[in-house]
C-alpha positions in Angstrom: 129.6 115.7 90.6 125.8 116.2 90.8 124.4 117.9 93.8 122.1 115.9 95.9 119.2 117.1 98.0 120.6 114.9 100.8 123.4 116.7 102.7 125.1 114.3 105.2 126.1 117.3 107.3 122.4 118.0 108.0 122.2 114.9 110.2 124.2 116.7 112.9 121.6 119.4 112.8 118.7 117.2 113.8 118.5 118.7 117.2 118.0 122.1 115.6 114.4 121.2 114.9 113.8 122.5 118.5 114.7 126.0 117.2 111.2 126.5 115.7 109.2 124.4 118.1 111.0 123.7 121.4 108.1 122.2 123.3 107.2 119.6 120.7 110.9 118.8 119.9 111.5 118.1 123.6 108.5 115.7 123.7 109.8 114.0 120.6 113.3 113.6 121.8 112.1 112.4 125.2 110.0 109.8 123.5 112.7 108.8 121.1 115.2 108.4 123.9 112.7 106.1 125.8 112.1 104.0 122.8 115.7 103.2 122.3 116.4 102.3 126.0 117.0 98.7 126.8 113.7 96.9 127.5 112.2 93.7 126.2 114.5 94.2 123.2 118.2 94.8 123.5 119.9 97.9 122.1 121.4 95.8 119.4 118.0 94.4 118.4 116.6 97.9 118.3 119.5 99.1 116.2 118.9 96.4 113.6 115.1 97.2 113.5 115.9 100.9 113.1 118.3 100.1 110.3 115.8 97.9 108.4 113.1 100.6 108.8 115.5 103.3 107.7 115.9 101.4 104.5 112.2 100.7 103.9 111.5 104.4 104.6 114.4 105.3 102.3 115.8 107.9 104.7 119.4 108.5 104.0 119.9 110.3 107.3 118.5 107.4 109.2 120.5 104.9 107.2 123.7 106.8 108.0 122.8 107.1 111.7 121.8 103.5 112.2 124.6 102.1 110.2 127.0 103.9 112.5 125.0 102.9 115.5 125.0 99.2 114.4 128.7 99.3 113.9 129.3 100.8 117.3 127.3 98.0 118.8 129.4 95.3 117.1 126.8 94.3 114.6 128.4 92.6 111.6 128.0 93.6 108.0 126.2 90.3 107.4 123.7 91.0 110.2 123.0 94.5 108.9 122.4 93.3 105.3 120.2 90.5 106.6 118.1 93.1 108.5 117.9 95.2 105.3 116.6 92.1 103.4 114.0 91.5 106.1 112.8 95.0 105.7 112.8 94.6 101.9 110.8 91.4 102.2 108.2 92.9 104.4 107.9 96.0 102.2 107.5 93.8 99.1 105.0 91.6 100.8 103.0 94.6 101.9 102.9 95.8 98.3 101.9 92.4 97.0 99.2 91.7 99.5 97.5 94.9 98.5 97.1 93.2 95.1 94.3 91.2 96.7 92.4 94.5 97.1 92.9 95.1 93.3 91.8 91.6 92.6 88.7 92.0 94.7 87.8 95.2 92.9 88.3 93.6 89.4 86.2 90.6 90.4 83.4 92.9 91.8 83.5 95.0 88.6 83.4 91.9 86.4 80.2 90.6 88.0 
């Protein structure tokens, strides 16, 4: 089996980022905790958003963490996959809409 740069065991070490910079880590984790508290969005909704973003950012640690989080919140496989498709659609659309910039440049150069 090939070795991967991604080591699932490293996810449990996320808190260790405080070892090299405790003050900034504390600020980050305080912020992170506040973001995921219930508010205008439910914890379930935030979990689905996080799962979709984890996929568009292609972060295996985040994908693992938010898949587990979603499952713990009773989110179904179909709901998770639909969220991933929403993320993929937005990522694709963002790529394609930048094609307008390319088209504008081509038209300008052709004048």
